[in-house]
C-alpha positions in Angstrom: 60.7 147.9 43.8 60.6 147.5 40.0 61.9 144.2 38.6 62.9 144.2 35.0 65.3 142.6 32.5 68.3 144.7 31.5 68.7 145.7 27.8 70.1 143.2 25.3 73.8 143.4 24.5 75.1 142.3 21.1 71.7 140.6 20.2 71.8 138.3 23.2 69.6 138.7 26.2 71.3 139.3 29.5 69.9 136.5 31.7 69.8 138.1 35.1 66.7 139.6 36.6 67.2 142.5 39.0 65.4 145.3 40.7 65.9 148.9 41.7 64.7 150.4 44.9 64.1 154.1 45.3 64.6 155.5 48.8 63.3 159.0 49.6 65.8 161.3 51.2 63.2 162.4 53.8 62.2 161.3 57.3 59.2 162.1 59.4 60.2 163.3 62.8 58.5 162.7 66.1 57.0 166.2 65.8 55.3 165.1 62.6 57.4 167.3 60.3 59.4 166.1 57.3 63.0 166.8 56.9 65.9 165.8 54.7 68.3 163.1 56.0 71.6 164.6 57.0 74.8 164.9 55.0 73.0 165.4 51.7 72.1 161.7 51.4 75.6 160.5 52.2 74.2 158.7 55.3 72.0 156.6 53.0 74.9 155.8 50.7 77.1 154.8 53.6 74.6 152.0 54.5 73.7 151.0 50.9 76.0 148.0 50.9 74.5 146.6 54.1 71.0 147.1 52.8 71.9 145.4 49.6 73.4 142.4 51.5 70.3 142.1 53.7 67.9 142.3 50.7 69.8 139.6 48.8 70.0 137.3 51.9 66.2 137.7 52.4 65.6 136.9 48.7 67.7 133.7 48.9 65.9 132.6 52.1 62.4 133.2 50.6 63.3 131.4 47.4 64.8 128.5 49.3 61.8 128.1 51.6 59.1 128.6 49.0 60.6 126.8 46.0 63.4 124.7 47.4 66.1 126.5 45.5 69.6 125.6 46.8 72.3 128.2 46.9 76.1 128.0 47.1 78.8 130.6 47.5 81.6 130.8 45.0 84.8 130.3 46.9 86.8 132.6 44.6 84.5 135.5 44.2 82.2 135.1 47.2 79.2 135.6 45.0 76.0 133.6 45.7 74.8 131.3 42.9 71.9 129.0 42.4 73.2 125.4 43.0 69.9 123.5 42.3 66.3 124.1 41.3 64.0 121.2 42.2 
């Protein structure tokens, strides 16, 4: 995972920090041989939204436990936002 800040837009910094994760389109079978994941990677993309939700939930949990950050969910958009930082 490679965290970074996105490029500036119109001279102002974009305040969100995010990360990109690279997933190889290969699996190692029980026979020890490597092979491509089926459907040309479509199987990975089909589960990308679930993996993203799991990663974000884990990040919220860790930040809450370690640093006491409180989270709230926007009723209109469903997006999670920081409610308080002690």
